[in-house]
N, C-alpha and C positions, 0 to 999 in steps of 0.2 A: 310779734309784738307781745311781750309782758303785758300781764292783765295790771287794772289799775291796782298798785299800792291798799290792803287792806293790812290793820293791824293784825300783826300774829302770822300772816304768811309771806314771810320774805320778798314785798315789795313782787312775785309772780318769778324769782328764783327759787332753787332749790331752798329748804332748809339750811343747809351747811352747804354754805361757801365761803372757801376761799381765797382764790382766784378767779379773776377776769380779765380775760385778754381783750383791751378794748379795738384791736384792730380785727375782731369778728364782729362787732356790732356797727351795727349800718349809721356813716354818718348827718345829721340832717342839719338845717341851717335855720337857727331860731331869728336870722338878721344874716342882710347877705354876705358873704363874707368870712361867716363864721360858721366852720363845720363842726359840728361838734357829736362825741360818741357818748351818749348818757348809759348811766350804770345807778343804782342804789344798792345798799348796803340797810342793813333792817334800822340806819335813823337817818344817814346822810344821800343825799344825792351827788356823784361827780359827772361834769362832766372833760373830757379830754378833748380840747380843740385844736384845730390849727386852722391860724386864723390868715386871714391872705395878707397885704402889703397895703393893698386898699381896700379895707372892710371898712363897712359901712359902722360909724360908730355908736356906741353903744348909748342912749340920753340916757344924762343924768336920772336914778329910780331909787328906788326905795326897796323894801320888803320882810318880813320880819326874819328871814333867817340868817345867819350870822354863815359869811362867806370868807372862804381864803381864795387869795388864787398864785396861785404859783408859776410862776412865769418856767421853763424849758428851756426855752431858742428865742431868738427877737427881742425887740423891746415893744412896750406897749405903755404911755399914760396914763396912769390909774387917780385916777381923783377921788379921794373919800371925805366928804364934811370941808369939801370946800378945799384941800389941799393938794395939788397934784403932783406924781412923785414918777420919772422913768424907772420901767422896772424892765431887769433884764433879766439874763440866765441866773436861774440861784434869790432871786427873791421873791419874798411873798408876802401880801398884801392885803390886810386883815380887815375886814367890814362887820363891824358890828351890827347886829340884830337895827332895821328900824332907821339905818343911815344914810344918809343921800350920798351915792358914789356912780361912778361913769368911767369908760373905757374908749381908749383909743387905737388902734396899731399905730404902730412909729416903723415899722418893718414888719416881717412873715414873719408867723413867730407860733410858738406854738404855748399854751399854758393847759394845767389842770388847778381847777374851779374845784373845788366841793363845798356845799350848805347846807348847814345841819339847825334847825332837821329838815328831814324829804323835802326836796321843795317839789311840787306838784307841776308847774309849769315854767317856763324857758325864754320870753317873746313870745310870747303865746303861743309855747307849742308843750306838747305834753310830755313830760322827761321818763317814761316808762316807754 
């Protein structure tokens, strides 16, 4: 496991990291049914999720990081500041900093989630 992120240390990765193969990362479940592969750039957190059709919904919450959900496959119901949208392949949902949001799977899905700046924890799990 990579060491905790520290300023100027590339968050536990080599100083020059141009490519990451997410298939080589160990999947973790911050919530039942949400299988995520986490990594960081110098300023962002990335999660490649494979989401079960019966995954536990992500409760409404907020955090200081801006967050973008990019749905690759399947359908997710993403609610941002009280407005729900069904997001399918090719749809991106942009969650501003400190804005209440929640997500639930409508089918087995895959999504890439990006947080800026780096997010230390997701669902109680460290992201590094």
